[in-house]
N, C-alpha and C positions, 0 to 999 in steps of 0.2 A: 271381351274388352269393352270398357264404358266409352261412350261418346265423349268428345271434348266438351268442357263446361260451356255454357252459352249465357248470354245475358249479363246479369249483374254479377253472377259468380266469376265469369271469366274476366269481367272488368276488375272485380275486387282482387283476384289473384295477380292480375298484371300490375295493378295499383300498389298492391302490398309489397310485391317483389321490388318495384322501382323505389318505393319509399324506404324500405329497410335497406336496400343497397345504398341509397343516398345518405341516410343518416348514420350509416356505418363509416363514413368517410371522414378524414381529418378536418376537412373544411366545415363539416356540419358541427363538429365540437367547437371549432373556433367561432362559428356564428352564435351558437348558444353561449359560449363564454363571453363574447362581446355584448349580448343582450343583457347578461347578468351585470356586466361592468357598467353599462349605460343605465341599467335600473338603479344599481347602488349609488352611481354618481349624481343620479336625479333626486336622491333622497333629501338633500338639503334645500332643494328648490321646492319640493312638496312638503317640507317640514317633517319628514319621516312619519307621516300620518298614517291612519288606518287605511285609507284608500290607497296610498302608495304601496303599502304591504299587501293589500287585497289583490292588486294588479298582478304581482309576481305569483302569489299563491294561486289565484284562479288560473292563470296562464299555464303554469306548470302542471296544475291538476288536470286540466283539459288535454294538454299535449300528452301527459303520461297515460291517461285514460284511453285515448285513442291508439297510441302507440302499442299498448298491451295487445290489442286485437290484431294489429297489423303484424307485429312480430310473431305472436302465436300462430296466425295463418301461415306465415313463412316457414316457421318451425315445424308445423304439422306437415306441410309439403315436404320439407327436407327429410323429415323422419320417415315418411311413407317412401321416398325415393331411396333412402338407405335400406330400409327393410327389404324392398324389392331387389336391390343389388345383392344383399346378403343371401336372399332366397335363390337367386341365380348362381351364386358362387356354391352354395350347398348343393344345389341340383347338379352343377357341373362337376363337382368333386364326386358325387354319386355315393359316397360312403359316409354319411353322417351317423353319429353314434346317438344312442339313447342318452348318453351323459349330456350331450348338448341340449337335448330337449328337456331334461331334468334341470339343467342349469337355468333355461329360460323360464321354466316354471317356478323355480326358487326366486328368481329376480322379480317375478310378478307378485310374490307373497308380500303382503305389507311387513314393514320393519318391526311392527309391534309383535306380530305372530312369530317372527324369527327370534326376537329377543325371549319370548316366553318359551319357545322350543328350546333354545340354548340354556335358558335358565334352569329347565328341568333336567338337563344333562349333568349338572354340577351337584 
């Protein structure tokens, strides 16, 4: 078994878990919606200028860019946990079939290869 992550990795895991949990809540949506409304209402004050548009474009781009990494880290961790749980279930049942292994291998084949194979059948 591997040791618990330390240093930056442990901090990043804890941080990404807290952030993804927080931004998945209804109040986070309401805050984002409120920010957009305030920005839109400030348009006449700033004359709907380039800088006014640049503020929202830059802000949303930065937030999106950072959230991609946070959400991906959480999703990777959740996927690994699910894989471990499924492995435990298969081991507990004790009678897994080769059909399951073939299915897993088929799911890992790129869709383009499957289409080419299916096209050759017709």
